[in-house]
C-alpha positions, 0 to 999 in steps of 0.5 A: 500499499502506497501512502500519499502525502499532500504536496508542498506549494512549489516555490518559484525562483522569483519568490527564492530570490526575493526572499533571499534578497530580503534576508540579506537586506535585513542582515545588512541593517543589522550591521549598519553601525550605530551612533557612538557619539554623545556628551563629553564625560565630566571628569575629562572636561575637568581634567582639560581644564586643568590642563589649559590652567596649568599652561599644557598645550602639547601632548601629555601623558597624565597620571590620576594620583588619586586613581594610583593611589586607590589601585595601589590600595587595592593590590595591597588589599588582595596580597595575603599576609606576609606577601612580599610586593616587587615593583615592575619599573618597566610599567611605571618608567618614572623614578618619582612615581616609583617612589611614589609607590614604595612610600605608599606601598611600604616596599624596596622592591624593585623589578629592573630591565635594561641597564639605563634603568638599573643604573638610574635606580642604583644611583637614586634608590641604592638601598633597593633590592633589584631584581632583573625582569630578563637576563641582561646580555653580559657586555650590558652587565659589565658596563654596569660595574664600569658605569656606576658610581663608586659611591654607589658600590654597595647597590650592586650587592643589592642587584640580583642577576637572572639567569636563564642557560648554563651558558649565561651562568658561565659568563657571570662566573667569569664576570664576577672574577673580573669585578671581585665581587661575589654576584646574587644569581637569580634562576628564571624557571620556565613554569608553561610560559615556554620564553626560555628558561630552566625546568626542574630537572637534570639541568636545573640540578646541575646549575644548582650544583655550580652555583653552591661550588662557586664561591663568587656566586651566592643562590638568590632565588627563582623567578617564575613568570606565567601571564599567559594563564588568563588568556586561556580558556576556562573550558575543559578546565585549561586554565586551571590545569595550566596554573596547577602545573606552573605551581607544580613546576615551580613546587618541584624546583623549589624541591631541588634546591632544597636538596642543595642549599637546605630547606632553611635555605629556600625559605629565606630566598626570593621566590618571585612569581606573577605579574599584574594579570596573575598576581591575585592567583597567589593567595598565600605563599606556599610557592612564591614570596613575593609577586611583581606588579606594575601595569596594574596601578595604571590600568592601561587597556591590555589589561582590561581582564577579569582579575583586574576588575577592581582596579580603575584606569589612572593614565591617559595620554590628553591631546589638544584638536588642531582642526575641527571639521564638520564634515568628513572628506576623504581626499581623492575619494569624495564622490563616496563621502556621503554615502559612507556618511550615510551608512556610517553616522561615527564618519559624520565629523573629523577633527585632527590632533597634535601628534598621534600614532600612539599605542593608545584608544580614543576615550573622550569625547565619546566614539571617536575612531581611527580612520582605516582609509586615511590611515595613521599619522604622528604628526596630525593624526584623523579621527572621525566621530559622530553627529553630536561630536562637539569639540574645537581647536585647542580643547583636548582629546583623551586616550588609553595607553594600550600599555605604559612600559613604552607608551609613558616615555614619549611625552617627556614629563608626566603631569599629575593629576589630582583634585581638579588640577595639575599638582606635580610633574613626574620625569621619565626614564630615558627612552630603552627597550 
């Protein structure tokens, strides 16, 4: 027996075409950009007035000291009992800024990254402990001892030199003999980042024994850095597994060191870990006894992460508007301007700022965007905005840096903002990598 089903109405090609076109039209309309412009934030208007009152009329890096202090207090609040704090100097590249943080946190521990920074901090803050955050090429280390002022020679005894390979250890052994000093050696651990350093095992054991046997070397501790963990997905427990793996590696390295130097000695060495994205993972001192952080005190955009939500952006680039144009026009493409403005309201108006091409995103006035067709410029950068954009020449555009270590060095002295005024000026380090 054959069963018959009611026939479905036949769809014509024309019907399908119309339907498909309609769906495409709906999808297109749904993807149409919305107007992001609007009134300016009173916070930035007040900062703009402070800059104008201070006579500042060039691109300037501004730090909000009240927000900085709040971020410092947030950091301190999250550190467990007995956990030390080491200031990451590259992310806070100003002696006055570092000194402010030292006083508010009560720490004398610094993390340093290059020869100019090492010399500057040894000269100006000789009592501070400095841990190299990356291995220093041996010639740069030799220059340190050559250039260090004699009256600051004691500062060298508070430097921990970071070693990542047996070969580099050999170089520093030779350096110790040449300068006639005992060098403090800190071993870089690979706890999952895979950027170099030692893993637990025979290689690490050999290096530990070599340090023990050499009277010109002092074992100062370990550094294990794991900034990759927050970027891992939480699904399937990948992030938790990576963190547990990092801690297993660190613990195994500590156990190996205890076999060589004794358990009591290991309790006293530097056990450095973390960075701004990961410092809150360390809720006790069973692995690390100090964490390093710097960027979380400024909170540039690359640090808008879940763990750093309690921190507030405290640094901005302020730059004057040079030209304000009521209608966006593209050179050589004027015929398409009207269509572009109709499609994207954020293309309605244009401003050109003093300078540009920084690693930063505009945040005020709202809705400003870089023009991908016109391209970036470090002279007079074009920014586009919506119909509500209201800003005149000589007023300020504000941007949030992506990071601090390089961006902060591009503007000269930092303008310190507090209580509606520019209250201080903090010089920065010389440009260095």
